[in-house]
C-alpha positions in Angstrom: -130.2 43.4 79.0 -131.8 46.9 78.4 -132.4 48.5 81.2 -133.8 52.2 81.3 -133.8 52.7 77.7 -136.7 53.5 75.7 -135.1 54.2 72.2 -131.9 53.3 70.7 -131.9 54.9 66.8 -133.2 57.5 64.9 -133.2 56.7 61.0 -134.0 59.7 59.2 -134.6 58.8 55.5 -135.2 61.5 52.7 -136.6 61.4 49.1 -133.8 59.4 47.3 -134.5 56.0 49.3 -135.0 53.7 46.5 -131.1 52.0 47.1 -130.0 51.6 50.4 -126.9 53.8 49.9 -128.8 56.8 49.1 -131.1 56.0 52.5 -127.8 56.8 54.3 -126.6 59.8 52.4 -128.5 62.2 54.5 -125.9 61.2 57.2 -123.2 63.1 55.2 -125.2 66.2 55.2 -125.8 65.8 59.3 -123.6 68.6 61.2 -123.0 66.4 64.0 -120.9 68.8 65.5 -124.1 71.1 66.5 -126.5 67.9 66.7 -127.9 68.6 70.5 -130.2 66.5 72.9 -131.8 68.3 75.3 -132.3 66.3 78.8 -130.0 63.8 77.9 -128.8 61.5 80.6 -125.1 61.1 79.0 -124.3 64.0 77.2 -123.4 63.4 73.6 -124.6 60.2 73.3 -127.4 61.4 70.5 -124.5 61.4 68.1 -124.3 58.0 68.2 -127.8 56.9 68.1 -128.5 58.7 64.7 -127.1 56.3 62.2 -127.6 55.1 58.7 -130.5 52.6 57.9 -128.0 49.5 57.4 -126.8 49.9 60.9 -130.5 50.9 62.2 -130.0 47.7 64.8 -126.1 47.9 65.6 -126.7 48.9 69.4 -123.0 48.7 69.8 -122.4 52.6 69.1 -124.9 52.9 71.8 -128.2 54.3 72.9 -129.9 57.2 74.7 -132.4 58.4 77.5 -133.7 61.3 79.5 -132.1 62.5 82.3 -135.4 62.8 84.2 -138.8 62.5 83.1 -140.2 61.4 79.8 -138.9 64.4 77.8 -136.3 64.5 75.3 -135.8 67.3 72.5 -133.3 66.4 69.9 -132.0 69.3 67.5 -130.3 67.8 63.8 -129.0 70.4 61.7 -128.2 69.6 58.2 -125.4 71.3 56.2 -127.9 72.4 53.1 -131.8 71.9 52.6 -133.3 68.4 52.8 -136.2 66.7 52.1 -137.8 64.1 55.0 -139.8 61.6 54.1 -139.7 59.4 57.3 -138.1 58.7 60.4 -137.8 55.0 62.1 -137.6 55.5 65.8 -136.7 52.2 67.6 -137.5 52.2 71.5 -136.5 50.0 74.6 -138.9 47.6 76.5 -140.7 48.0 79.4 -142.8 51.1 78.6 -139.5 53.0 77.7 -140.2 53.5 74.0 -141.6 57.0 73.6 -145.1 57.2 72.5 -145.5 60.6 70.5 -142.9 62.2 68.2 -143.4 65.8 67.7 -141.6 67.4 64.3 -140.2 70.7 64.2 -138.5 72.4 61.3 -135.9 75.4 61.0 -136.1 76.3 64.4 -133.8 79.2 65.3 -134.0 78.7 68.8 -134.4 75.4 70.6 -134.5 74.1 74.3 -136.3 71.6 76.0 -139.2 73.6 76.3 -140.1 73.8 72.9 -143.0 70.7 73.0 -144.7 73.2 75.3 -144.0 76.9 73.5 -145.0 76.0 70.0 -146.7 74.3 67.8 -145.3 71.0 66.2 -145.1 70.9 62.5 -146.4 67.3 62.8 -147.0 65.1 65.7 -147.0 61.2 65.3 -148.5 58.9 67.7 -145.5 55.8 67.7 -145.5 52.0 68.5 -143.3 50.1 70.7 -140.8 49.8 67.7 -138.3 47.0 69.3 -137.0 45.7 65.9 -137.1 48.5 63.4 -139.4 47.5 61.6 -141.8 50.5 61.5 -140.7 53.5 60.1 -143.1 56.8 60.2 -144.0 58.5 57.0 -143.8 62.6 57.2 -146.2 65.3 55.6 -143.6 65.3 52.7 -145.2 69.0 51.5 -144.3 70.1 55.0 -140.8 69.0 55.4 -139.2 70.2 52.0 -135.8 72.8 52.6 -135.3 71.4 55.8 -132.4 73.1 57.1 -132.7 71.8 60.7 -135.1 68.6 62.0 -136.4 69.0 66.0 -137.5 65.8 67.4 -139.4 66.1 70.6 -140.3 63.3 72.9 -142.7 63.9 75.9 -144.4 60.5 76.5 -144.0 57.0 76.6 -145.6 53.6 77.1 -145.2 54.0 81.9 -141.8 54.2 81.9 -140.7 56.7 84.3 -137.7 57.7 81.6 -137.4 57.7 78.5 
C-alpha cells in the first residue's frame, strides 16, 4: 500500500537510448554523493529514487515524499556534460503525484526557493503516471551540455503532500 507517496522514481534519459544499457549509462555519470533534495521527508531517500530504466518499477529501493506542502526541489549533478532527452516521473495514487515539473540546468546555487526566484528553462504539465509508461521529452536544444539538472515540483493532483 502506498501512502503519502506521490512519486516513486525519476528516470533521466540521454540521447543514446537505442539500447537499454545505453539508456542506463547516465546513472554512471551522476555524482550521487552531491545529489540533494530540498523539502524531502526522509533525508537521502532521493538517491534511491533515481534509478535506471530497467529498474524503474523496482520500488523495493524506496520512495520519497515532501516533508511539508507539495514542494520538492531535486539537484542532480553530473560528472561531465550530458544531453538530457526525456524524464520519467512515476507518482503515487490519491492525488499525491506531481502535476507540474520545472526544469533548470547548470545552476550554481540551488535551494527550495528556486521555483519562485528563477524562471524554469522548461515547464512540463504531468499526468498521474503510476505505471511508468509516460516519458516526458524535454526541449533537447535547451538541454545540451548539462552539468547539473534541477527538477522542481510545486503542484500535485490535490493531496496535502507530494
